[in-house]
C-alpha positions as CSV (number, residue, x, y, z in Angstrom):
1,M,35.5,58.0,83.0
2,T,38.8,58.0,84.2
3,P,40.5,61.7,83.8
4,E,43.5,62.1,81.0
5,L,46.4,64.4,80.5
6,G,47.3,66.7,77.6
7,V,49.4,69.6,76.3
8,C,49.0,72.7,74.1
9,Y,51.6,72.1,71.5
10,Y,52.8,74.4,68.4
11,P,53.9,72.4,65.5
12,E,54.2,75.5,63.1
13,H,57.0,76.7,66.0
14,W,59.0,73.5,65.0
15,P,60.7,71.7,62.5
16,E,58.3,69.1,60.7
17,E,60.9,66.0,61.2
18,N,60.6,66.1,64.9
19,W,56.7,66.1,65.2
20,A,57.2,62.2,65.4
21,E,59.3,62.6,68.0
22,D,57.6,65.2,70.0
23,A,54.3,62.9,69.7
24,A,55.9,59.9,71.0
25,R,57.5,61.1,73.4
26,M,54.0,63.2,74.6
27,V,52.4,59.2,74.5
28,E,55.5,58.2,77.0
29,T,54.9,61.1,79.1
30,G,51.2,59.5,79.7
31,L,49.4,62.6,77.9
32,S,46.4,61.6,76.0
33,W,45.1,64.9,74.3
34,V,46.7,67.9,72.7
35,R,45.9,71.4,71.2
36,I,46.7,73.1,68.3
37,G,46.2,75.6,66.1
38,E,44.5,78.4,67.7
39,F,47.2,81.0,67.3
40,A,48.3,79.7,63.6
41,W,46.2,81.8,60.9
42,S,49.3,83.8,59.1
43,R,50.3,80.0,58.1
44,M,46.9,78.6,57.3
45,E,46.0,81.6,55.0
46,P,49.5,84.0,54.6
47,T,47.3,85.8,52.0
48,P,43.9,86.5,51.4
49,G,42.4,83.7,49.8
50,D,45.9,81.2,49.8
51,L,45.1,78.6,52.5
52,Q,48.0,76.6,53.0
53,F,46.5,73.4,55.1
54,D,48.9,70.6,54.1
55,W,51.1,70.9,57.0
56,L,48.3,71.0,59.1
57,D,46.7,67.7,57.6
58,R,50.0,66.1,58.5
59,A,50.4,67.6,61.5
60,I,47.1,65.9,62.4
61,E,47.7,63.3,61.3
62,T,51.0,62.9,62.7
63,L,49.8,63.4,66.2
64,G,46.6,61.6,65.8
65,A,48.7,58.2,64.1
66,A,50.7,58.0,67.7
67,G,47.4,57.8,69.6
68,L,46.9,61.3,70.3
69,K,43.4,63.0,70.4
70,V,43.4,66.4,68.9
71,V,41.9,69.5,70.1
72,L,41.8,72.1,67.4
73,G,41.7,75.6,68.0
74,T,40.3,78.3,65.3
75,P,42.5,80.9,65.1
76,T,40.6,84.0,65.7
77,A,42.7,85.6,68.3
78,T,45.1,86.3,66.4
79,P,44.3,88.1,63.3
80,P,47.4,88.0,60.7
81,R,48.5,91.7,59.8
82,W,46.8,91.6,56.2
83,M,43.5,91.6,58.2
84,I,44.0,94.8,59.1
85,E,45.0,96.2,55.9
86,K,41.5,94.8,54.7
87,H,39.5,95.8,57.8
88,P,41.3,98.7,58.8
89,D,38.7,99.7,61.6
90,M,38.2,96.3,63.4
91,L,40.8,97.3,65.8
92,A,39.6,97.6,69.2
93,M,39.9,101.1,71.0
94,N,41.3,102.1,74.7
95,P,38.9,104.3,76.9
96,D,41.2,107.2,75.9
97,G,40.3,106.6,72.3
98,S,43.9,105.1,71.1
99,P,43.6,102.0,68.5
100,R,44.8,98.7,70.1
101,E,47.3,98.0,67.5
102,F,48.8,94.9,65.5
103,G,51.9,93.3,67.0
104,S,50.5,90.9,69.7
105,R,47.0,88.9,70.0
106,R,43.7,90.1,70.6
107,H,43.4,93.1,68.5
108,Y,40.5,93.0,67.4
109,C,37.0,94.8,68.4
110,F,33.7,91.9,69.2
111,S,31.7,94.6,67.2
112,H,33.1,94.4,64.2
113,E,30.7,92.8,62.1
114,G,32.8,92.2,59.1
115,Y,35.5,90.5,61.5
116,I,32.8,88.4,62.9
117,A,32.1,86.8,59.2
118,E,36.0,86.7,58.2
119,C,36.1,84.5,62.2
120,A,33.1,82.3,60.3
121,R,34.6,82.1,57.3
122,I,37.7,81.3,58.3
123,T,36.4,78.5,60.9
124,R,34.1,76.9,58.1
125,I,37.1,76.4,55.9
126,M,38.5,74.2,58.6
127,S,35.3,72.5,59.8
128,E,34.9,71.3,56.4
129,R,38.4,69.8,56.1
130,Y,38.5,68.6,59.7
131,G,35.4,68.6,61.1
132,R,34.8,64.4,60.2
133,N,38.2,64.0,60.8
134,P,38.8,61.1,63.1
135,H,41.6,62.7,65.2
136,I,39.9,66.0,65.6
137,A,37.9,65.1,69.2
138,A,37.6,68.3,70.1
139,W,37.5,72.0,68.8
140,Q,38.7,75.1,70.7
141,I,36.7,78.2,69.7
142,D,39.2,81.5,69.7
143,N,41.4,82.1,72.9
144,E,41.1,83.5,76.0
145,Y,37.9,86.1,75.6
146,G,38.5,88.9,77.8
147,C,42.4,88.4,78.5
148,H,44.3,91.7,78.3
149,D,41.6,93.8,78.9
150,T,40.0,93.5,75.9
151,T,36.3,92.5,76.1
152,L,35.3,96.2,76.4
153,S,36.0,98.3,73.4
154,Y,35.4,102.0,72.2
155,S,36.0,102.2,69.0
156,P,33.3,103.7,66.1
157,V,32.2,100.3,65.4
158,A,31.5,99.5,69.1
159,L,29.3,102.9,69.3
160,V,27.0,102.3,66.2
161,A,26.5,98.4,67.3
162,F,26.3,99.9,71.1
163,Q,23.2,102.6,69.9
164,S,21.5,99.6,68.2
165,W,21.6,97.6,71.3
166,L,20.5,100.7,72.9
167,E,17.2,100.9,71.2
168,A,16.2,97.4,70.7
169,K,16.6,97.3,74.3
170,Y,14.5,100.5,75.7
171,G,12.2,100.9,72.2
172,S,12.2,104.4,72.9
173,I,14.7,107.3,73.7
174,D,12.1,108.5,76.7
175,T,12.2,105.1,78.1
176,L,16.0,105.1,78.0
177,N,15.8,108.5,79.3
178,T,13.2,107.7,82.6
179,A,15.4,103.8,83.1
180,W,18.7,105.9,83.7
181,G,17.5,109.0,85.5
182,N,19.0,111.3,82.9
183,V,17.2,114.5,84.1
184,F,20.1,114.5,86.9
185,W,22.8,116.8,85.2
186,S,20.4,117.6,82.1
187,M,21.7,113.8,80.7
188,E,18.3,113.5,78.6
189,Y,18.9,112.7,74.9
190,D,16.8,113.4,71.9
191,G,17.5,109.9,70.4
192,F,19.7,107.4,70.4
193,D,22.2,108.6,67.5
194,Q,23.2,111.3,70.3
195,I,24.3,108.9,73.0
196,D,28.0,108.3,73.3
197,L,30.4,105.7,74.9
198,P,31.1,106.0,78.9
199,N,34.5,107.3,78.2
200,L,35.8,110.5,77.8
201,T,33.9,112.4,80.5
202,V,34.7,115.6,82.2
203,T,34.0,113.4,85.8
204,E,32.2,110.0,86.0
205,P,29.7,109.0,83.8
206,N,26.0,108.2,84.3
207,P,26.1,104.6,86.3
208,A,23.0,102.9,84.1
209,H,25.3,104.4,81.1
210,V,28.5,102.2,82.3
211,L,26.3,99.6,83.7
212,A,24.4,99.1,80.0
213,F,27.6,99.7,78.2
214,R,29.2,96.5,80.0
215,R,25.6,94.4,79.4
216,F,26.5,95.5,75.7
217,S,29.9,94.2,75.8
218,S,29.2,91.1,77.1
219,D,26.3,90.5,74.5
220,Q,28.9,91.0,72.0
221,V,31.4,88.2,73.5
222,V,28.3,85.9,73.2
223,V,27.5,86.6,69.9
224,F,31.0,86.4,68.3
225,N,31.8,83.3,70.0
226,K,27.8,81.9,68.4
227,A,29.3,82.9,65.1
228,Q,31.6,80.3,65.3
229,V,29.4,77.4,67.0
230,D,27.1,78.0,64.4
231,V,29.4,77.0,61.3
232,L,31.1,74.5,63.6
233,R,27.3,72.5,64.7
234,G,26.8,72.0,60.8
235,Q,30.0,70.2,60.5
236,T,31.1,68.1,63.7
237,D,30.0,66.1,66.1
238,A,33.3,66.7,68.5
239,P,32.5,68.8,71.7
240,L,33.1,72.8,71.2
241,L,34.8,74.4,74.1
242,H,36.8,77.6,75.0
243,N,39.1,78.1,77.5
244,Y,38.6,81.1,80.0
245,M,40.8,83.1,82.1
246,G,41.3,83.3,85.9
247,R,39.9,86.4,87.6
248,V,38.7,87.6,83.9
249,L,34.8,88.7,84.8
250,E,34.0,91.4,81.9
251,F,31.6,89.0,79.9
252,D,29.4,86.5,81.3
253,H,31.0,83.1,81.1
254,F,27.3,81.4,81.7
255,K,26.1,82.8,78.6
256,V,28.9,82.2,76.4
257,G,28.9,78.6,77.8
258,E,25.2,78.1,76.8
259,D,25.8,77.8,73.2
260,L,29.6,75.3,74.5
261,D,29.7,71.8,75.5
262,I,32.7,71.8,77.9
263,A,34.4,74.9,79.6
264,T,37.7,75.0,79.7
265,W,40.0,77.5,81.7
266,D,43.9,78.3,82.2
267,S,45.1,78.3,85.4
268,Y,48.0,79.8,86.4
269,P,48.5,79.3,90.1
270,I,52.1,81.1,91.2
271,G,51.2,84.3,88.5
272,F,47.9,84.9,90.0
273,L,49.2,85.1,93.3
274,S,51.2,87.6,92.7
275,D,49.0,89.2,89.9
276,R,45.4,88.8,90.9
277,L,45.4,88.0,94.5
278,E,44.6,90.7,97.5
279,A,46.5,89.2,100.5
280,D,49.7,90.6,102.9
281,E,53.0,89.8,102.5
282,A,52.7,87.1,104.8
283,H,50.5,84.8,102.8
284,K,52.3,85.4,99.6
285,T,55.6,85.0,100.9
286,A,53.9,81.4,102.2
287,F,52.6,80.6,99.2
288,L,54.9,82.4,96.8
289,Q,55.5,78.9,95.3
290,Q,52.9,77.3,95.8
291,G,50.0,79.7,94.7
292,D,46.8,80.5,97.0
293,P,45.7,77.2,98.6
294,D,42.0,78.8,97.2
295,M,42.1,80.1,93.8
296,Q,42.0,77.3,91.5
297,A,39.7,75.4,93.1
298,F,37.7,78.5,93.4
299,H,37.9,78.5,88.8
300,H,37.7,74.8,89.0
301,D,34.1,75.0,91.0
302,L,33.1,78.1,88.6
303,Y,34.2,77.0,85.5
304,R,32.3,73.2,86.7
305,A,29.2,75.4,86.9
306,V,29.9,77.1,83.4
307,G,30.4,74.1,81.5
308,R,26.7,72.8,83.2
309,G,29.3,69.6,84.8
310,R,31.4,69.3,82.1
311,W,35.3,71.0,82.3
312,W,39.0,70.7,82.0
313,V,42.1,72.8,82.3
314,M,42.9,73.5,79.5
315,E,46.4,75.6,80.2
316,Q,48.5,74.5,83.5
317,Q,51.4,76.1,84.7
318,P,54.3,73.7,84.8
319,G,56.8,76.0,85.6
320,P,58.0,79.8,85.8
321,V,55.5,82.1,83.9
322,N,56.1,84.7,82.3
323,W,54.0,87.9,82.8
324,A,53.5,88.2,86.5
325,P,55.5,90.9,88.5
326,Y,57.7,88.0,89.7
327,N,58.0,84.9,88.4
328,P,59.3,82.3,91.2
329,A,59.2,78.4,90.1
330,P,57.2,76.0,91.4
331,L,58.2,73.8,94.5
332,P,58.7,70.3,93.8
333,G,55.6,68.3,93.7
334,M,53.3,71.5,93.1
335,V,52.8,70.4,89.5
336,K,51.2,67.3,90.2
337,L,48.9,68.5,93.4
338,W,47.7,71.5,91.0
339,S,46.8,68.3,88.7
340,L,45.1,66.2,91.1
341,E,43.4,69.2,92.6
342,A,42.1,70.0,89.1
343,V,40.8,66.5,88.8
344,A,39.3,66.1,92.5
345,H,36.9,69.2,91.3
346,G,36.0,67.3,88.8
347,A,38.4,67.9,85.4
348,E,37.5,65.6,83.0
349,V,41.5,66.7,81.3
350,V,44.1,68.7,82.4
351,S,46.3,70.3,79.9
352,Y,50.1,71.8,80.3
353,F,51.2,74.5,78.5
354,R,53.1,74.1,76.8
355,W,55.0,71.1,75.4
356,R,58.2,73.0,74.1
357,Q,59.2,76.0,75.6
358,A,59.8,79.0,73.0
359,P,62.9,80.2,72.0
360,F,61.7,83.2,70.5
361,A,58.9,86.0,71.0
362,Q,56.7,87.0,73.6
363,E,56.6,83.9,75.6
364,Q,60.1,82.7,75.6
365,M,60.7,82.8,79.2
366,H,57.6,80.6,80.3
367,A,58.5,77.3,80.8
368,G,56.7,74.2,79.6
369,L,57.1,70.3,79.8
370,L,61.0,70.7,77.8
371,T,63.5,73.1,77.4
372,P,63.7,74.8,74.1
373,N,66.8,72.5,73.3
374,D,64.5,69.0,74.0
375,R,66.1,68.6,77.8
376,P,63.0,67.2,80.3
377,A,62.0,70.2,82.7
378,P,61.0,69.5,86.0
379,G,57.2,69.8,85.4
380,L,57.6,66.4,82.5
381,T,58.2,64.3,85.7
382,E,55.2,65.5,87.4
383,A,53.1,65.3,84.0
384,R,54.6,61.5,84.1
385,E,53.7,60.9,87.7
386,T,50.2,62.7,87.6
387,A,49.5,59.7,84.7
388,D,50.3,57.2,86.8
389,T,48.4,58.2,89.9
390,L,45.4,59.0,87.5
391,A,45.7,55.3,86.0
392,E,46.0,54.1,89.7
393,I,42.8,55.8,90.9
394,G,40.6,55.1,87.9
395,P,37.3,57.1,87.5
396,V,36.6,60.4,90.1
397,A,32.7,60.9,90.3
398,Q,31.5,64.1,91.5
399,T,28.9,64.4,93.6
400,R,26.6,67.5,94.3
401,A,28.0,69.8,97.5
402,D,26.4,70.6,100.5
403,A,26.7,74.4,100.1
404,A,26.6,76.9,97.2
405,I,27.6,80.0,95.9
406,L,25.3,82.0,93.9
407,F,27.6,83.4,91.1
408,D,26.4,86.8,89.1
409,Y,29.0,88.3,86.5
410,A,26.7,91.8,86.4
411,S,27.1,92.2,89.7
412,D,30.5,92.6,89.1
413,W,29.8,95.1,86.3
414,A,28.0,97.0,88.7
415,W,29.7,97.1,91.4
416,A,33.0,98.1,89.7
417,T,31.1,100.7,88.2
418,Q,30.3,102.4,91.5
419,P,32.5,100.4,94.2
420,Q,31.6,103.5,96.5
421,G,34.9,102.4,98.2
422,A,38.4,101.2,97.6
423,G,38.3,97.8,99.0
424,F,34.8,96.8,97.9
425,D,35.4,94.2,95.2
426,Y,32.9,91.5,93.7
427,F,35.1,89.2,93.3
428,R,36.8,89.8,96.5
429,L,33.5,89.4,98.4
430,V,32.5,86.5,96.7
431,F,36.2,84.6,97.4
432,S,35.7,85.1,100.4
433,A,32.7,83.2,101.2
434,Y,34.3,80.5,99.2
435,R,37.5,80.8,101.4
436,A,35.4,80.4,104.6
437,L,33.6,77.4,103.4
438,R,37.1,75.6,101.9
439,R,38.4,76.6,105.8
440,A,35.4,74.7,107.1
441,G,36.2,71.8,105.1
442,L,33.4,71.9,103.0
443,S,33.4,71.1,99.0
444,A,31.1,73.7,97.5
445,D,29.1,74.3,93.9
446,F,28.7,77.6,92.0
447,L,25.0,78.2,90.5
448,S,24.2,81.4,88.0
449,P,21.0,83.5,89.0
450,D,19.3,81.3,86.2
451,T,20.6,77.5,87.5
452,I,19.0,77.2,90.9
453,P,17.6,73.7,91.6
454,E,14.9,73.0,94.2
455,N,16.0,71.7,97.6
456,G,19.1,71.2,96.1
457,Y,21.4,72.4,99.3
458,K,21.9,73.0,102.9
459,I,22.9,76.5,102.0
460,I,23.6,78.8,99.3
461,L,25.4,82.0,99.3
462,A,24.9,85.6,97.8
463,P,27.2,87.9,98.7
464,G,27.1,91.1,96.9
465,L,24.1,90.4,94.5
466,A,23.1,93.6,93.0
467,T,19.6,93.1,91.8
468,I,17.1,90.6,93.2
469,D,13.5,90.8,92.4
470,K,10.6,88.1,93.8
471,D,11.1,85.5,91.5
472,L,14.8,85.2,92.2
473,E,14.4,85.4,95.7
474,H,11.7,82.8,95.8
475,R,14.0,80.3,93.8
476,I,17.3,81.3,96.2
477,Q,15.2,79.9,99.1
478,Q,13.6,77.4,97.4
479,G,17.4,75.8,96.4
480,C,18.1,75.3,100.4
481,T,17.7,75.3,103.9
482,L,19.1,78.4,104.6
483,A,19.8,81.5,102.2
484,I,22.5,83.6,103.0
485,L,22.8,87.0,101.7
486,G,24.4,90.5,101.9
487,P,26.0,92.8,102.0
488,R,25.2,95.1,99.0
489,S,22.1,92.6,97.8
490,G,19.4,93.9,96.6
491,A,20.8,97.6,96.4
492,I,20.1,98.2,92.5
493,T,17.5,97.7,89.7
494,H,18.9,96.2,86.6
495,D,19.3,99.8,85.4
496,F,21.3,101.2,88.2
497,Q,18.3,102.7,90.4
498,I,17.7,102.3,94.1
499,P,14.8,100.0,94.5
500,S,11.6,101.6,95.3
501,T,11.1,99.1,97.5
502,G,14.4,100.0,99.3
503,R,17.6,98.4,99.8
504,P,18.0,95.0,99.9
505,G,13.9,94.6,99.3
506,L,13.3,91.1,100.4
507,T,9.7,90.0,101.1
508,G,11.0,87.0,103.3
509,L,13.3,89.7,105.6
510,D,12.0,92.6,107.4
511,S,15.6,94.3,107.2
512,E,16.4,97.5,105.6
513,V,19.4,99.8,105.2
514,D,19.4,103.0,105.6
515,L,23.1,103.9,106.1
516,I,26.3,102.7,103.9
517,E,30.2,103.8,105.1
518,T,33.0,102.1,103.1
519,L,35.9,102.2,105.5
520,P,39.7,101.9,105.0
521,P,41.9,99.1,105.3
522,S,43.0,100.1,108.8
523,I,39.4,100.5,110.6
524,Q,37.1,97.7,111.4
525,R,33.4,97.3,112.9
526,N,33.8,94.9,115.2
527,V,31.1,92.5,116.2
528,T,30.4,91.1,119.6
529,G,31.6,87.8,120.3
530,G,34.6,87.7,117.4
531,G,34.9,89.2,114.1
532,A,34.9,92.6,112.3
533,A,32.8,93.9,109.2
534,Q,35.3,95.4,107.1
535,H,35.4,97.5,103.8
536,W,31.9,98.1,103.4
537,V,29.1,98.2,106.4
538,E,25.1,98.9,106.3
539,R,22.7,100.2,109.3
540,L,19.6,98.3,109.2
541,S,16.2,98.9,110.4
542,G,13.4,96.8,110.7
543,T,11.7,93.8,113.1
544,A,14.1,91.1,111.6
545,P,16.2,89.6,114.7
546,A,19.5,90.1,114.8
547,L,21.6,87.0,115.5
548,L,24.9,89.0,115.3
549,T,25.5,92.7,116.5
550,H,28.3,95.3,116.2
551,A,30.3,96.3,119.6
552,D,27.7,99.5,119.3
553,G,24.7,97.4,119.1
554,T,23.6,97.7,115.5
555,P,22.9,94.7,113.7
556,A,25.7,92.8,111.9
557,L,23.5,89.8,110.8
558,T,20.3,89.7,110.9
559,G,17.7,86.6,109.8
560,T,14.8,84.4,110.0
561,D,14.5,80.5,109.9
562,T,15.3,80.6,106.1
563,L,16.9,83.6,105.3
564,W,19.8,85.6,106.8
565,Y,21.4,88.9,105.6
566,L,24.8,90.4,106.3
567,A,25.2,93.6,107.0
568,G,29.1,94.5,106.0
569,F,31.5,93.0,104.2
570,P,33.0,90.0,107.1
571,D,37.0,89.5,107.6
572,E,37.8,85.8,108.1
573,P,37.0,85.2,112.0
574,L,33.8,86.9,110.9
575,W,32.9,84.7,108.0
576,D,33.6,81.2,109.8
577,R,31.7,82.1,112.6
578,V,28.8,82.9,110.0
579,V,29.5,79.3,107.9
580,Q,29.3,77.6,111.8
581,M,26.3,79.4,112.7
582,A,24.4,77.8,109.3
583,A,25.8,74.7,109.7
584,Q,24.4,74.3,113.5
585,H,21.4,75.7,111.9
586,T,21.2,73.5,109.0
587,G,22.7,70.0,110.2
588,L,25.4,70.7,108.0
589,K,28.7,69.1,109.3
590,L,31.6,70.8,109.2
591,H,35.2,69.5,108.9
592,P,37.6,72.7,109.7
593,V,41.7,72.2,108.3
594,P,44.6,73.9,109.4
595,G,45.9,76.6,107.0
596,G,47.3,75.6,103.7
597,L,45.4,72.0,104.1
598,R,42.2,71.8,102.0
599,R,39.4,68.8,101.7
600,R,37.5,68.2,98.4
601,E,34.9,65.5,99.0
602,T,33.8,63.5,95.6
603,E,31.6,60.3,95.0
604,H,34.4,57.9,95.9
605,H,37.2,59.5,97.5
606,V,38.0,62.7,99.9
607,F,41.1,64.5,98.2
608,L,43.3,66.1,101.1
609,I,45.2,68.7,99.6
610,N,48.6,70.6,100.8
611,Y,49.5,73.6,99.9
612,N,52.2,73.8,102.6
613,A,56.0,73.4,101.9
614,T,56.0,71.2,105.3
615,P,53.7,68.2,106.3
616,V,50.6,68.6,107.6
617,T,49.1,65.9,110.5
618,W,45.3,65.8,110.6
619,N,42.3,64.1,111.4
620,G,45.0,60.8,111.9
621,H,46.1,61.5,108.3
622,V,50.0,62.8,108.0
623,I,50.0,64.9,104.4
624,D,53.2,65.7,103.0
625,A,54.4,69.2,101.8
626,C,52.9,69.7,98.3
627,D,51.2,66.9,98.0
628,V,47.8,64.7,97.7
629,L,46.6,62.6,100.0
630,I,43.5,60.2,98.3
631,V,41.5,58.3,100.8
632,E,39.2,56.0,99.7
633,K,35.6,56.7,101.2
634,E,34.1,53.6,102.9
635,T,31.6,51.6,101.3
636,P,28.4,50.7,103.4
637,A,28.4,47.2,104.3
638,E,25.0,45.5,102.4
639,G,22.9,44.3,105.1
C-alpha cells in the first residue's frame, strides 16, 4: 500500500461551523487520516452518567463525509475533575509521597481498579456507539503511556497491588527473601504485607526490590491497556493502536504491543535533540533546526518491531514545539524530510500534530499546520509536497535488514536501578550501536528477546543485555552468523544477583569479567589500532582469543567464529572498527556515509536522507540540504 498522511484534530476546540471547512482543507492538503477524541472526556461526559455524544457524532460524520478516515481515541489519559471526586485515591504519587494533582493530564495510577473500570466503561459506551461506524478506521487507546514520568506510582493502591503481585510471583516470603538477598542489612520480611514500595529509604534500596517494582509497574501498564482492548475487540474490526513516546523506557512496549495491531509513536526531532539526547554542543548546534540524524530512525525501527511490522507516526512535529528547553523552528524542508524518512522505515501513516495551533492552555506555543487565526504555517506546504511525493513513488515495501539490535526494556530498568557509573545508560549504549550501523550505511531491525528468527541476520548486536540464560544465548546465535554481546551483558540474574556461572556466563565463549571500572567523561581506555572504551570498562580473563586489545594489553574484544564479547562501552571510532570487522567476518557489504547523511534501503528504493544544512555529494549523487533523494533500484534483467 502507498503510505498516507494524517493530522491530529480537536473539534471540541473550534466552532462547529468551521469543521466542514477544516475537513475540506485537510483533504486539499493531501491528508487521508484524522485523529480525534483522545482528550475530550469532559465533553463526552460532563458529569457522571451525563453522556453527551451528539457533538462527536456530527464531528465524525463531517470528517468522514469529506473523505477522511478517523482514528478515534479513548479519552482515558485525561480523566475529568469529577472523576477525582468519585475516586479520590486514583491519583498517582511521586517518590516523595506527594500526589500528582488534577490540572494537566495523565493524573491516574495504573493500579487503581476503580479507574480501570471507569476506563472500560467509557470505552464500552464509545465502542457500542462507534464500533461499526464506517468512518472509524482505527482506535487509539489512551495517549502516550509513560509521558511526564507517569509509569511509576508510589500510591497506597500501587502498594497493595505490588504486594499481591509479589505474592503471585514468589509464592512464599522465604523464596522472596532468598531471591532478593534480604539477609543483607537484615532486610528479611515475615510476610508480603510488610513490603513497602522502594522509596523514602535512608539510602539506596535493595536493587532486587527496585527491579521487581519496575517489572510490576510495567505489567500494570499492560493490564491497563488490555482492559480497553478486551472491550473494543468485541465491538469493532478496526485496528487498535497506541502512540508511544521517544526515549520512554519505563514499561515494556513489546508486551503492550502484543495486544494491539499497530504501534505508533510521536516524533519531535528538534525537541528530542535538546531534551533527550547526550551530545556535545557542536553536534547540537549543527543539527539545532533539524534534529539528530539517528534519533527518529532509531524509534521508527524500534516501533516497527513493537508493531510486528505495522507502525505509524501518530504525531509528527510540524514547527516549533512548546516543551523543550529551547524551541527553534525547523529549517525549510525538514518537515518533508522527517515524513519521507518515516516512510522509508515502513510507516503506513505519518500524522502531523496538529491541524491548527491552539490559542489557549498549555500547548498554545506549539505550532500546527495552521496558525491560530487560520493562516497557513510553513509545515502545511511541506505536508502537501510530501503527499505529492508519496503519490509519485507509490508503495514502499520493506525488506529484512542484514543487521539487527536486540532491545530489552528490563535491561534499562536494571541499569537505571544500579548504574554504577554516571555515564552508563542502557539507551545511550544501544543508541551508540545503532549509530554505528547507520554510519556504515546499513539498515537495521530491532528484536525483542522473545522474537529472534532463526538464521535471519548477518549480525545481531546485543549490548548491555542484563540477563542471559542458555536458551536466549542459543536463540541469539541461531538467529545470525555473528552475535556481538557486551558490555555488561549477562551481568545479573532475573532477581538482580551476580550469576553463579560468572559474568557474562556464556556457554559458547570462555571470557569472564574479573573487574569492572566506570570512568568519568574525561577518561578513556585506548584500544591498540584506534578507538577507545569510555564510561564502562571490564577486565576479562579466559581462553577466548582477544580480537582487539587495550593499550595495556588487556582484551577489548574477545570472540569465536560466531560469538564476540565487547569489554567496554565503545566510542565512535571503536564502534566503527567493530562494525567493519564484523562485516569482513560475515561478508556484509557496508556503504559508509558522510556525517549527517543517512541511507535507508527498502525493497525497491534507496532513500538518501541529508540532515545537513548544506548539500552533500555521495556515491555520484547530490543530495540537497535538508532533503531526501529517492533512488529506484535497478530491476535485474530476466534471462
